[in-house]
BAMAR-816269 format. One line per field, with one value per atom (N, C-alpha, C): x, y, z; atom name; residue number from 1; residue in three letters. Coordinates in steps of 0.001 Angstrom, whole numbers, plus 500000, padded with zeros to 6 digits. Example, Ala and Ser with C-alpha at 12.3 -4.5 7.8 and 13.67 -1.06 7.14 Angstrom:
BEGIN
c1: [513190|512300|513200|512850|513670|512900]
c2: [494310|495500|496700|497750|498940|500030]
c3: [507800|507800|507800|507080|507140|507870]
atom: [N|CA|C|N|CA|C]
seq: [1|1|1|2|2|2]
type: [Ala|Ala|Ala|Ser|Ser|Ser]
This chain:
BEGIN
c1: [501051|499879|500838|500648|501660|500599|501275|500299|499670|499830|499396|500471|499921|500706|500892|502064|502541|502736|502013|502305|503417|504560|505780|505628|505759|505887|506310|506884|507718|506920|507686|506795|507062|505867|505878|506167|505988|506114|507686|508405|509993|510316|509674|510108|509634|508332|508151|509135|509501|510449|511658|512457|513575|513326|512485|512233|512180|511479|511165|512656|513322|514593|515504|515481|516448|516026|514844|514506|514832|514531|514655|516206|516788|518562|518890|518595|519027|518318|517153|516438|517548|518047|518919|520422|520893|522108|521779|520675|520289|520483|519711|519512|520708|521591|522976|523714|523803|524391|523687|522512|522026|522533|522499|523045|524120|525154|526434|526988|526175|526198|525662|524330|523981|524250|524686|524938|526419|527417|528566|529189|528559|528974|529509|530489|530657|529712|529109|527993|528405|528463|528709|527240|526966|525985|526355|525991|526244|525013|524654|523555|523706|523346|523442|522031|522278|521008|520969|519649|519555|520449|521071|521923|523376|523590|524899|525587|525115|525765|526014|527171|527307|527239|526490|526149|526458|527478|528061|528202|528182|528130|529181|530086|530895|531163|531059|530860|532332|533313|534723|535498|536142|537249|536288|535261|534326|534186|534216|534451|533046|532672|531576|531568|531410|531486|530424|530222|529294|527928|527277|526054|525784|526727|526678|527162|528100|528547|527260|526517|525285|524125|524113|523131|523648|524760|525638|525530|525814|525909|524473|523163|521859|521866|522715|522281|523515|524627|525652|525635|526703|526738|527108|526536|526477|528170|528609|530249|531017|531046|531571|531330|530193|529806|530519|530982|531863|533184|533722|534974|535241|534300|534467|534288|533572|533268|534320|535006|535874|537259|537737|538965|538446|537505|536806|536627|536248|535820|537437|538299|539376|540242|540430|540922|540424|538950|538217|538854|538846|539182|540583|541591|543116|543041|542005|542111|541757|540436|540082|541262|541815|542645|544149|544434|545485|544892|543675|543226|543470|542946|543081|544289|545282|546576|547277|546860|547367|546491|545282|544645|545424|545568|546513|547858|548260|549606|550558|550385|551299|551239|552576|552733|552469|553076|553164|554130|555156|556444|556256|555740|555638|554737|554014|553092|553374|552850|553336|552948|553390|552928|551370|550999|549643|548538|549055|548266|548526|549394|549093|548498|548555|547450|546134|545940|544464|544046|544838|544765|544454|545111|545123|543898|543454|542244|541079|541047|540104|539929|541225|541270|540633|540650|540396|538834|538186|536907|536211|536874|536196|536086|537233|537314|536428|536142|535119|533647|533375|532245|531922|533055|533034|532910|533424|533435|531947|531428|529974|529115|529261|528113|528288|529569|529900|529228|529381|528710|527231|526756|525308|524651|525334|525123|525144|526185|526617|525432|524846|523849|522767|522233|521080|520925|522282|522399|522120|522875|522538|520966|520306|519042|518228|518375|517920|517894|519436|519421|518795|518683|518060|516746|515879|514604|514419|515329|515371|515337|516445|516523|515542|514764|513548|512247|512265|511168|511539|512815|513115|512949|513171|512922|511562|510573|509310|508779|509346|509083|509633|510615|511212|510177|509899|508751|507511|507043|505834|505946|507045|507587|507334|508256|508226|506934|506085|504910|504008|504026|503169|503926|505020|505639|505265|505207|504721|503325]
c2: [498873|500006|501093|501847|503221|504584|505496|506610|507056|506049|506290|507226|507652|508568|509986|510371|511771|512633|513782|514584|515794|515726|516535|517776|518791|520318|521166|522332|523367|523897|523897|524800|525992|526640|528131|528988|528515|529314|528871|530105|530159|529350|529625|528942|527672|527295|525911|524983|525711|525210|524834|525753|525361|524582|524426|523357|521958|522127|520640|520122|521211|520765|520335|520876|520614|519178|519048|517750|516648|516679|515724|515583|516535|516350|515366|515706|515065|513591|513204|511801|511265|512196|511221|511072|511893|511526|510119|510188|508936|507631|507784|506581|506447|507388|506865|506221|506699|505971|504616|504391|503116|502100|502602|501786|501258|502103|502302|500917|500811|500180|498659|498718|497519|496699|497356|496647|496588|497125|497147|497868|498631|499486|500938|501613|502735|503758|504664|505544|506955|507719|509110|509813|511124|512070|513363|513852|515279|516214|517186|517906|519309|520028|521409|522443|523284|523904|525040|525653|526751|528009|528179|529281|528756|527322|526915|526298|526125|525528|524000|523583|521914|521324|520047|519350|517984|517264|516193|514975|513786|512555|511629|510807|509601|508834|507510|506620|506164|506185|505414|506680|506273|507092|507694|507386|508153|509533|509892|511292|512019|512844|513453|514843|515679|516979|517750|519070|520122|519649|518848|518373|517505|516454|515962|516815|517665|518574|519371|519771|520432|519850|518524|517540|517348|517119|516854|518138|519130|520659|521085|520504|520728|519717|518830|517681|518268|519040|519219|520599|521007|522379|523129|524576|525506|526006|525906|526569|525660|524215|523274|523870|524436|524778|525862|526970|528097|527712|526597|525976|525604|525218|524728|525795|526827|528064|528963|529149|530339|529963|529084|528963|529095|528607|528956|530258|531228|532403|533294|532725|533474|533438|532241|532150|532681|532800|533440|535114|535679|537079|537327|536183|536351|536644|535706|535529|536872|537383|538896|539898|539789|540908|540900|539340|539511|539889|539403|539843|541502|542103|543478|544130|543381|543893|543710|542729|542613|543558|543916|544696|546207|546439|547719|547782|546574|546598|546151|545527|545091|543701|543204|541890|541251|541671|540876|539949|540219|539430|537917|537186|536033|535215|536209|535659|535049|533968|533789|534481|534343|535087|534820|533731|533548|534149|534138|534851|536379|536564|538455|538687|537740|537886|537944|537107|536812|538117|538629|539793|541167|540933|542120|542143|540828|540728|541087|540722|541028|542573|543333|544590|545284|544820|545460|545308|544157|543791|544761|544819|545848|547338|547798|549004|549584|548256|548403|548495|547777|547820|549218|549720|551278|552188|552130|553045|552980|551897|551889|552423|552012|552792|554229|554620|556112|556720|556014|556566|556582|555670|555552|556749|556965|558065|559170|559447|560848|561059|559999|560212|560377|559937|560128|561668|561864|563498|564192|564200|565103|565056|563901|564169|564889|564666|565331|566785|567278|568657|569264|568510|568958|569233|568109|568371|569549|569911|571061|572418|572337|573393|573899|572754|573046|573811|573051|573563|575096|575441|576715|577688|577052|577956|578265|577190|577466|578479|578486|579431|580907|580987|582122|582723|581914|582334|582851|582199|582396|583777|584142|585450|586325|586215|587586|587679|586653|586879|587850|587559|588280|589607|589800|591274|592238|591561|592301|592310]
c3: [500027|499964|500114|498809|498735|498962|498717|498738|497427|496373|495258|494579|493268|492505|493096|493168|493641|492684|492692|491834|492253|491375|491930|491133|491950|491312|492255|491658|492506|493839|495021|495983|496104|495855|495694|496763|498036|499204|499566|499686|499667|501148|502169|503494|503533|503054|502914|502002|500817|500081|500739|501411|502028|503048|503860|505069|504179|503253|502569|502182|501526|500889|502106|503119|504293|504878|504945|505392|504574|503208|502240|502171|502067|502186|503426|504656|505558|505575|504870|504490|503337|502513|501522|502201|502748|503841|504596|505263|506046|505311|504004|503171|502617|502365|501692|502734|503928|505082|505287|505159|505409|504437|503228|501909|501786|502447|502777|503685|504755|505953|505683|505246|505053|503528|502671|501458|501310|502281|502220|500853|500622|499191|499687|498496|498650|498329|498852|498467|498546|497381|497371|496860|497816|497251|497550|496374|496203|495870|496641|496505|496630|495573|495678|495880|496847|497090|496081|496000|495054|494934|496293|496167|496051|495424|495251|496437|497551|498812|498307|498561|498215|499614|499502|500438|500038|500485|500184|501076|500727|501748|500896|501645|500839|501986|501816|502621|502649|501771|501913|502599|503296|504369|505506|505527|506302|506262|505058|504598|504370|505504|505442|505684|504857|504795|505438|504890|505357|506009|504991|505210|506867|506840|507939|509072|509114|510099|510503|509607|509902|510885|510287|511271|512352|512862|513914|514678|513950|514578|515421|514730|515455|516595|516746|517905|519091|518373|519596|519981|520643|521466|520184|520443|519231|519289|520269|520404|519596|519360|518415|517071|516778|515305|515117|516185|516015|515661|516280|516189|514819|514149|512556|511596|511940|511227|511259|512337|512481|511724|511499|510650|509163|508853|507424|507093|508084|508053|508100|508754|508865|507559|507076|505753|504640|504586|503828|503684|505022|505454|504883|504941|504534|503053|502329|500768|500416|500968|500580|500674|501797|502125|501240|500835|499836|498601|498057|496956|496526|497718|497898|497572|498419|498268|496638|496173|494734|493875|493953|493049|493378|494239|494927|494411|493733|493325|494285|495375|496519|496484|496967|497139|495801|494827|493335|493016|493803|493413|493326|494489|494352|493467|492615|491924|490439|489828|488552|487488|486215|484925|484766|484909|484683|485793|486896|488176|487771|487418|487260|486157|485018|484085|484329|485313|485691|486437|487337|488121|487074|485996|485212|484279|483913|483334|484098|485783|486400|486569|486532|486852|485575|484408|483009|483121|483479|483446|484337|485638|486600|485964|485154|484604|483704|482850|481886|482402|483608|484191|485009|485333|486159|484930|483905|482728|482480|482201|481488|482467|483728|484821|484835|484825|484844|483736|482484|481258|481266|481829|482008|483105|484140|485019|484415|483707|482928|481905|481386|480301|481072|482069|482866|483417|484052|484417|483175|482156|480979|480538|480499|480226|481194|482594|483658|483638|483342|483055|481841|480714|479718|479865|480772|481098|481867|482765|483717|482818|481762|480890|480105|479586|479010|479880|481109|482060|482362|482596|482789|481455|480421|479375|479158|479467|479329|480559|481436|482519|482200|481827|481228|480088|479072|478205|478715|479632|480293|481042|481695|482408|481635|480409|479280|478680|478492|477916|478986|480070|481205|481158|481071|481083|479826|478645|477627|477578]
atom: [N|CA|C|N|CA|C|N|CA|C|N|CA|C|N|CA|C|N|CA|C|N|CA|C|N|CA|C|N|CA|C|N|CA|C|N|CA|C|N|CA|C|N|CA|C|N|CA|C|N|CA|C|N|CA|C|N|CA|C|N|CA|C|N|CA|C|N|CA|C|N|CA|C|N|CA|C|N|CA|C|N|CA|C|N|CA|C|N|CA|C|N|CA|C|N|CA|C|N|CA|C|N|CA|C|N|CA|C|N|CA|C|N|CA|C|N|CA|C|N|CA|C|N|CA|C|N|CA|C|N|CA|C|N|CA|C|N|CA|C|N|CA|C|N|CA|C|N|CA|C|N|CA|C|N|CA|C|N|CA|C|N|CA|C|N|CA|C|N|CA|C|N|CA|C|N|CA|C|N|CA|C|N|CA|C|N|CA|C|N|CA|C|N|CA|C|N|CA|C|N|CA|C|N|CA|C|N|CA|C|N|CA|C|N|CA|C|N|CA|C|N|CA|C|N|CA|C|N|CA|C|N|CA|C|N|CA|C|N|CA|C|N|CA|C|N|CA|C|N|CA|C|N|CA|C|N|CA|C|N|CA|C|N|CA|C|N|CA|C|N|CA|C|N|CA|C|N|CA|C|N|CA|C|N|CA|C|N|CA|C|N|CA|C|N|CA|C|N|CA|C|N|CA|C|N|CA|C|N|CA|C|N|CA|C|N|CA|C|N|CA|C|N|CA|C|N|CA|C|N|CA|C|N|CA|C|N|CA|C|N|CA|C|N|CA|C|N|CA|C|N|CA|C|N|CA|C|N|CA|C|N|CA|C|N|CA|C|N|CA|C|N|CA|C|N|CA|C|N|CA|C|N|CA|C|N|CA|C|N|CA|C|N|CA|C|N|CA|C|N|CA|C|N|CA|C|N|CA|C|N|CA|C|N|CA|C|N|CA|C|N|CA|C|N|CA|C|N|CA|C|N|CA|C|N|CA|C|N|CA|C|N|CA|C|N|CA|C|N|CA|C|N|CA|C|N|CA|C|N|CA|C|N|CA|C|N|CA|C|N|CA|C|N|CA|C|N|CA|C|N|CA|C|N|CA|C|N|CA|C|N|CA|C|N|CA|C|N|CA|C|N|CA|C|N|CA|C|N|CA|C|N|CA|C|N|CA|C|N|CA|C|N|CA|C|N|CA|C|N|CA|C|N|CA|C|N|CA|C|N|CA|C|N|CA|C|N|CA|C|N|CA|C|N|CA|C|N|CA|C|N|CA|C|N|CA|C|N|CA|C|N|CA|C]
seq: [1|1|1|2|2|2|3|3|3|4|4|4|5|5|5|6|6|6|7|7|7|8|8|8|9|9|9|10|10|10|11|11|11|12|12|12|13|13|13|14|14|14|15|15|15|16|16|16|17|17|17|18|18|18|19|19|19|20|20|20|21|21|21|22|22|22|23|23|23|24|24|24|25|25|25|26|26|26|27|27|27|28|28|28|29|29|29|30|30|30|31|31|31|32|32|32|33|33|33|34|34|34|35|35|35|36|36|36|37|37|37|38|38|38|39|39|39|40|40|40|41|41|41|42|42|42|43|43|43|44|44|44|45|45|45|46|46|46|47|47|47|48|48|48|49|49|49|50|50|50|51|51|51|52|52|52|53|53|53|54|54|54|55|55|55|56|56|56|57|57|57|58|58|58|59|59|59|60|60|60|61|61|61|62|62|62|63|63|63|64|64|64|65|65|65|66|66|66|67|67|67|68|68|68|69|69|69|70|70|70|71|71|71|72|72|72|73|73|73|74|74|74|75|75|75|76|76|76|77|77|77|78|78|78|79|79|79|80|80|80|81|81|81|82|82|82|83|83|83|84|84|84|85|85|85|86|86|86|87|87|87|88|88|88|89|89|89|90|90|90|91|91|91|92|92|92|93|93|93|94|94|94|95|95|95|96|96|96|97|97|97|98|98|98|99|99|99|100|100|100|101|101|101|102|102|102|103|103|103|104|104|104|105|105|105|106|106|106|107|107|107|108|108|108|109|109|109|110|110|110|111|111|111|112|112|112|113|113|113|114|114|114|115|115|115|116|116|116|117|117|117|118|118|118|119|119|119|120|120|120|121|121|121|122|122|122|123|123|123|124|124|124|125|125|125|126|126|126|127|127|127|128|128|128|129|129|129|130|130|130|131|131|131|132|132|132|133|133|133|134|134|134|135|135|135|136|136|136|137|137|137|138|138|138|139|139|139|140|140|140|141|141|141|142|142|142|143|143|143|144|144|144|145|145|145|146|146|146|147|147|147|148|148|148|149|149|149|150|150|150|151|151|151|152|152|152|153|153|153|154|154|154|155|155|155|156|156|156|157|157|157|158|158|158|159|159|159|160|160|160|161|161|161|162|162|162|163|163|163|164|164|164]
type: [Met|Met|Met|Gly|Gly|Gly|Arg|Arg|Arg|Gly|Gly|Gly|Arg|Arg|Arg|Val|Val|Val|Glu|Glu|Glu|Leu|Leu|Leu|Lys|Lys|Lys|Arg|Arg|Arg|Ile|Ile|Ile|Glu|Glu|Glu|Asn|Asn|Asn|Lys|Lys|Lys|Ile|Ile|Ile|Ser|Ser|Ser|Arg|Arg|Arg|Gln|Gln|Gln|Val|Val|Val|Thr|Thr|Thr|Phe|Phe|Phe|Ser|Ser|Ser|Lys|Lys|Lys|Arg|Arg|Arg|Arg|Arg|Arg|Ser|Ser|Ser|Gly|Gly|Gly|Leu|Leu|Leu|Leu|Leu|Leu|Lys|Lys|Lys|Lys|Lys|Lys|Ala|Ala|Ala|Asn|Asn|Asn|Glu|Glu|Glu|Ile|Ile|Ile|Ser|Ser|Ser|Val|Val|Val|Leu|Leu|Leu|Cys|Cys|Cys|Asp|Asp|Asp|Ala|Ala|Ala|Asp|Asp|Asp|Val|Val|Val|Ala|Ala|Ala|Leu|Leu|Leu|Ile|Ile|Ile|Val|Val|Val|Phe|Phe|Phe|Ser|Ser|Ser|Thr|Thr|Thr|Lys|Lys|Lys|Gly|Gly|Gly|Lys|Lys|Lys|Leu|Leu|Leu|Phe|Phe|Phe|Glu|Glu|Glu|Tyr|Tyr|Tyr|Ser|Ser|Ser|Ser|Ser|Ser|Asn|Asn|Asn|Asp|Asp|Asp|Ser|Ser|Ser|Arg|Arg|Arg|Cys|Cys|Cys|Ser|Ser|Ser|Tyr|Tyr|Tyr|Ala|Ala|Ala|Glu|Glu|Glu|Arg|Arg|Arg|Gln|Gln|Gln|Met|Met|Met|Asn|Asn|Asn|Ala|Ala|Ala|Asn|Asn|Asn|Asp|Asp|Asp|Ser|Ser|Ser|Asp|Asp|Asp|Pro|Pro|Pro|Lys|Lys|Lys|Glu|Glu|Glu|Asn|Asn|Asn|Trp|Trp|Trp|Ser|Ser|Ser|Val|Val|Val|Glu|Glu|Glu|Tyr|Tyr|Tyr|Pro|Pro|Pro|Lys|Lys|Lys|Leu|Leu|Leu|Met|Met|Met|Ser|Ser|Ser|Arg|Arg|Arg|Ile|Ile|Ile|Glu|Glu|Glu|Leu|Leu|Leu|Leu|Leu|Leu|Gln|Gln|Gln|Arg|Arg|Arg|Asn|Asn|Asn|Ile|Ile|Ile|Arg|Arg|Arg|His|His|His|Tyr|Tyr|Tyr|Met|Met|Met|Gly|Gly|Gly|Gln|Gln|Gln|Asp|Asp|Asp|Leu|Leu|Leu|Asp|Asp|Asp|Pro|Pro|Pro|Leu|Leu|Leu|Ser|Ser|Ser|Leu|Leu|Leu|Arg|Arg|Arg|Glu|Glu|Glu|Leu|Leu|Leu|Gln|Gln|Gln|Ser|Ser|Ser|Ile|Ile|Ile|Glu|Glu|Glu|Gln|Gln|Gln|Gln|Gln|Gln|Ile|Ile|Ile|Asp|Asp|Asp|Thr|Thr|Thr|Ser|Ser|Ser|Leu|Leu|Leu|Lys|Lys|Lys|Arg|Arg|Arg|Ile|Ile|Ile|Arg|Arg|Arg|Ser|Ser|Ser|Arg|Arg|Arg|Lys|Lys|Lys|Asn|Asn|Asn|Gln|Gln|Gln|Leu|Leu|Leu|Met|Met|Met|His|His|His|Glu|Glu|Glu|Ser|Ser|Ser|Ile|Ile|Ile|Ser|Ser|Ser|Glu|Glu|Glu|Leu|Leu|Leu|Gln|Gln|Gln|Lys|Lys|Lys|Lys|Lys|Lys|Glu|Glu|Glu|Lys|Lys|Lys|Ala|Ala|Ala|Leu|Leu|Leu|Gln|Gln|Gln|Glu|Glu|Glu|Gln|Gln|Gln|Asn|Asn|Asn|Asn|Asn|Asn|Leu|Leu|Leu|Ile|Ile|Ile|Thr|Thr|Thr|Lys|Lys|Lys|Lys|Lys|Lys|Ile|Ile|Ile|Thr|Thr|Thr]
């Protein structure tokens, strides 16, 4: 006896969709673990959220990453979760600071030619975006000033008519 035919469609309510994703993801992880243990098989599962977060599970080497840590973090002390997140955040901050130094032209000596070309390409792309945005703003400003000029000319014409 099953449920019968199940209609699959996108859940429109964002909160409901996130809750369903979380529940089904953890269910998938449990099933992958069960298959691994019961069938003595190597199982790997990769799930991407809509925001691009990667959740993965692998039975060999007991390698379980972010998803299983998240499941365990819900059961464990929140302080343990901080101890996992802190090094990640610190390394991310260091990477961003290093990139800023590179963009400012500092600490470029240890970089290879390919890395330097990549930085140069990123800067060129950024400059193109900045220039196009600046041009867009200038055109908008010019059109606003032209509208104001027309309005002032009309007011000036009305005043001169009243005077004469």
